[in-house]
Every structure is written in C-alpha cells, then in structure tokens.
N, C-alpha and C positions, 0 to 999 in steps of 0.2 A: 896892140890892142889896148884900149884904155877902159877903165872902169868908170862909168859916168857918175855913179853915185858918190864915190869917194874921191875921185879925181886922181887915183893912182894908176900907174902903168903896170900891166901884167906881162911878164916875160915867161913863156912856156919852157924855154930851154933852161932858164935859171931855176924854175920851179922843180924841174926834174933832177937837177944836180944838188940842190940844197936839201939837206936832211931836215927832220923836224926840229923845232926849237929846243934848246937844251932845258932840262928841268932844273930848277933852282931849289925845289922843295927837297930837304934832306930825307924826308920820310919815303920809304919805298914799300911797295906792297909785299906782304909776306908770301912765303911759299904756301901753296894750297896743299893741305894734308888731308887725305881721305879720312873721313870720320869713322869708316868701318875698316878696321884692320883685323885681318884674320891672324890669330896667333899661329906661329909655326909649331906644328905638332910632330912628335916622334912617331915612327911608323906604328908602334903598338897603340898609341893614343888614338891615332886616326882610325885604325882598324876596330878599336873598341867602339868608337862612335858609329861606324858602319854596321858592325854586328848588332849593336843595341837597336839601331833603326830597323834592321831586318827581324830580330827576335821579339821586338815589341809591336810589330805589325805596321810600322810607319813606311817601310820600303818593301818592295817585292823581293823574293829570294833571288830571282834571276839577275838582280843588280849586282850580285857578287860573283857572277859567272867567271869573269876574267881575273878575279882576285883571289881565287881559291885553287888549291891543287889537291890531288889525291882524293881521299874520302871526305874532305872537309865540306865539299858542296853537298854530298849525300847526307852528311850530318845536318847541314842547314835545311835541306829539303825535309828531313824527318822532324826537326825541331820547330821550324817556322809555323806550321799550321796550328800548333798548340800555343803559340805566342807566349813562351814561358816568362818573358820579362814585361808583359803588358800589365798595367794596373788600372783599376777603375778610377775615373775622374782625375787622374794625374798623369803627367808625362814623366817617364823614368829618365833619370839623369845619372851620369857617371860621377860617383863620389871620389873614387881613387882608382888610378890605373898605374900599375908598376910593370916593369919588364926586366927580365934576367937574360943575359947573353951567355949561354953555356959554351958556345963556340962562335967564331966569326960567321956571319950570314944566318944566324938563327936567334930568334927572340922567343922566349917563353914568357907569356904575360898573363896577368890576372887583373880583373876589374871588379870593384864593388858597385852595384847599381842600386840607387835609391828610388823608390816610388812611394810617395806618401810616407807612412811610418814603417814600411817594409824595406829590408835590405837584402839583395840577392848577390850571388857571386857568379862570375863567368871567367873561364880560363881558355886561352887559345895559344897556338904556336904559329909563328911566322917564319917563313924561310925565304931567303933572298935568292932569286934565280940568276942565271948567267947574264941576263939583261939588266941586272941590278934592281929589278922591281921586287917589292915585298908581296908575298902571297900567303894566305892563311892555309895551314896544313892540317889543323885539328881544332875542334871547338868542344868545350864542355860547359854546361850550365848546371848549377847546383839544383838538384831536384827539390821540389816543394815538400816540406814536412807536413804530414797530415795534422790538422788541428785536433786538439784533444784535451 
C-alpha cells in the first residue's frame, strides 16, 4: 500500500512490530499524588471522631452498632438524644485525644472537645476482640455545669 499524499510506503507488519519512537526529552512526567491524603489515625483517635459525630447529632446512633460491645451502645442510646456535645452555630472539633494502654488489647482514652468558646471532655474504653477489631466498651461525657 502506498500513501499517495506523501509518497511513502506503509507496511502493516512492520508497523505492528516496531514500538513507539524513543523519547529524547530528559524530562519525565512526575508521579500523580492524590491531593487528599487521609492521615493514619490511632484506634482511639478514630473512635473519638466517630463518637463526636454521634454525640453532636451529625451521625445516627445506629452507625455505631457493630463498633460497640456490652453496655456502650445502651450508653450511646441514652446520651445521643440529648446531644451533649452539640454547640450552637459551631461544629465541635477534637482538640486533644490521648490513649493509655493498661494491658494489651485495651485502650482507655479521653478527648477534649472544643465548640466555640466551650471545652468539654469525653472518656471511652476500647477493647480489641479476637478478630483484632477495636470496639468501644464504655463511654462517659462530662456533665454540663449549671450556669450561675
């Protein structure tokens, strides 16, 4: 076959075996890095975020069904309707979250929650099951002090 416009001959067999022309430009495209990188969180930090979302009314209580054991779910059902960590006109955020390992497979943690000019405290206990998943076993939220 011939290309009538350029006067060159086209060989299909040769076109299949020959690779693309070599690149002479020394610059190479860089690796594409995702702009959104989720930081790796410790189990107590992740649970603090989940509990804050439930106790501030951003997530429903049943979202914690498979992540609680014992009476922790009952505590959440009792606490959630009162939304103890909800604040007016602001979204509560975790200021500090620390965990203590009294023994392997157990984390006792606390978090300070800021919402506007108010700071609240939340404590919880995590236990690691035989399937190596962490589950919340107890929750406490500091009660509000009466204004006076």
